[in-house]
C-alpha positions, -999 to 999 in steps of 0.1 A, spaced: 195 -368 -427 187 -354 -400 216 -338 -371 227 -364 -342 211 -353 -307 244 -351 -295 261 -322 -275 296 -311 -282 295 -298 -248 294 -332 -230 323 -348 -246 333 -383 -235 352 -380 -205 383 -398 -198 411 -402 -173 440 -388 -189 463 -420 -176 458 -447 -155 489 -474 -146 474 -517 -155 482 -539 -130 523 -557 -134 529 -588 -149 537 -596 -108 503 -584 -96 487 -602 -123 510 -636 -119 503 -643 -81 461 -643 -84 463 -672 -112 450 -690 -85 431 -673 -66 390 -679 -65 363 -647 -61 358 -662 -31 387 -661 -14 400 -630 -27 367 -613 -13 372 -630 19 406 -622 26 402 -584 14 372 -587 39 398 -597 67 421 -569 56 390 -545 62 384 -537 25 347 -551 25 328 -536 -4 348 -559 -31 316 -576 -43 305 -564 -75 265 -573 -68 246 -589 -98 261 -598 -128 260 -634 -134 277 -653 -161 263 -655 -192 285 -677 -207 282 -714 -202 311 -731 -197 318 -739 -163 349 -732 -147 356 -697 -166 380 -676 -142 394 -644 -149 418 -623 -140 428 -592 -156 432 -547 -152 400 -533 -152 391 -504 -179 359 -489 -171 328 -476 -190 301 -455 -176 266 -450 -186 246 -419 -177 210 -408 -176 199 -398 -212 186 -360 -214 173 -347 -246 195 -318 -248 224 -333 -243 218 -371 -258 187 -388 -270 185 -419 -289 175 -402 -320 204 -412 -349 222 -429 -319 246 -454 -344 259 -423 -355 261 -403 -324 275 -432 -305 309 -433 -326 311 -400 -310 307 -414 -274 330 -429 -244 318 -467 -262 338 -465 -287 362 -448 -272 367 -472 -248 369 -503 -266 395 -487 -289 415 -484 -254 416 -519 -244 446 -538 -242 452 -576 -243 443 -586 -208 420 -556 -196 385 -569 -182 362 -542 -192 338 -529 -162 306 -514 -171 284 -494 -146 245 -491 -163 223 -488 -129 215 -524 -135 192 -509 -161 168 -539 -177 164 -523 -210 201 -507 -220 219 -535 -239 255 -523 -230 273 -543 -255 262 -566 -284 283 -589 -310 297 -567 -333 314 -546 -299 324 -577 -282 342 -592 -311 360 -561 -317 368 -566 -278 378 -601 -285 397 -588 -315 417 -565 -293 427 -591 -269 399 -583 -237 399 -612 -213 366 -609 -205 333 -584 -196 315 -573 -159 282 -552 -167 262 -540 -138 231 -538 -167 222 -560 -193 240 -571 -229 222 -581 -260 230 -607 -286 232 -637 -266 239 -667 -287 264 -646 -308 282 -633 -276 284 -670 -264 298 -685 -300 324 -661 -295 335 -675 -264 344 -639 -246 336 -645 -210 305 -624 -200 292 -613 -161 256 -593 -167 224 -589 -152 208 -603 -178 196 -597 -217 177 -573 -234 171 -568 -273 179 -533 -271 208 -515 -284 230 -494 -261 214 -458 -261 174 -473 -271 161 -467 -236 170 -440 -206 212 -443 -210 242 -434 -230 276 -441 -227 293 -410 -215 330 -414 -197 355 -442 -198 380 -451 -176 369 -431 -151 361 -444 -112 325 -460 -116 301 -475 -92 294 -515 -100 272 -534 -85 277 -516 -48 315 -516 -55 344 -487 -64 359 -498 -93 387 -476 -101 408 -480 -140 439 -504 -136 428 -521 -104 420 -558 -110 391 -579 -112 386 -617 -101 357 -630 -119 345 -669 -119 313 -688 -113 310 -668 -82 310 -637 -93 332 -606 -100 355 -593 -70 379 -562 -70 412 -565 -56 429 -532 -54 469 -535 -73 484 -529 -37 469 -556 -22 472 -585 -52 505 -600 -42 500 -600 -2 465 -612 -10 475 -640 -33 500 -654 -6 473 -658 19 445 -668 -5 467 -701 -15 475 -711 16 438 -708 27 426 -725 -6 452 -754 4 438 -757 36 403 -763 21 414 -786 0 427 -811 24 397 -807 44 377 -814 18 396 -849 12 391 -856 49 356 -845 43 349 -877 13 372 -898 37 345 -900 64 358 -874 88 338 -849 109 327 -817 99 331 -801 130 371 -818 131 377 -803 94 360 -772 84 371 -744 95 406 -762 96 417 -759 134 426 -784 167 435 -814 154 424 -812 123 453 -785 115 482 -801 128 473 -832 101 475 -807 76 507 -793 91 524 -827 92 508 -838 52 522 -802 43 558 -813 56 
């Protein structure tokens, strides 16, 4: 057997400690949609929260996930550090195995992979282990493989597509975990809260979670009132955005 091409000089990098969100933070976001969270954060001056690119791999409608982020960072391969030769042996020493063995119940795995069209960051076995560890969902700025088996597992996954390639078959390798990563134009740090649904995935800073939730639930309640009025034949200009007489009706209905 040949020696795996993985330099001991570049051991997997990880953050020593980070704080997962509290039950209060997560509970506050139970009914908050990704779109509302994104809009309210934008109004607070935090404008780059949408993870652009990943879309639902799962086919069940109305799936929504919210949980604390754990992160995995892929980097470009270089032959003297890591190549795809003997990759299955070598990968066990990389951040890919490290991050999966760090998963706690309710975590959302966020993977930075440069939106690679070729690297299959995760497959059936790894997602299966993620599920058994209690992980809530996965957001990949790149591709996955074994799509049918992943769907059968019932783990909600957002990715940019699928590929038959394994994790380090092409140009990337898993180098670091639980470090700050860039995914789809957004910064995600370990412990950030990720809210993901049919509209995509949004990053919510821990310190903003509770106040964001209060504002978001009020907005969603107003929009639901406006939907009912529109369904009853109301004019768009009277009920969306909700202001003037429409707002007065809402406040009266609210009691």
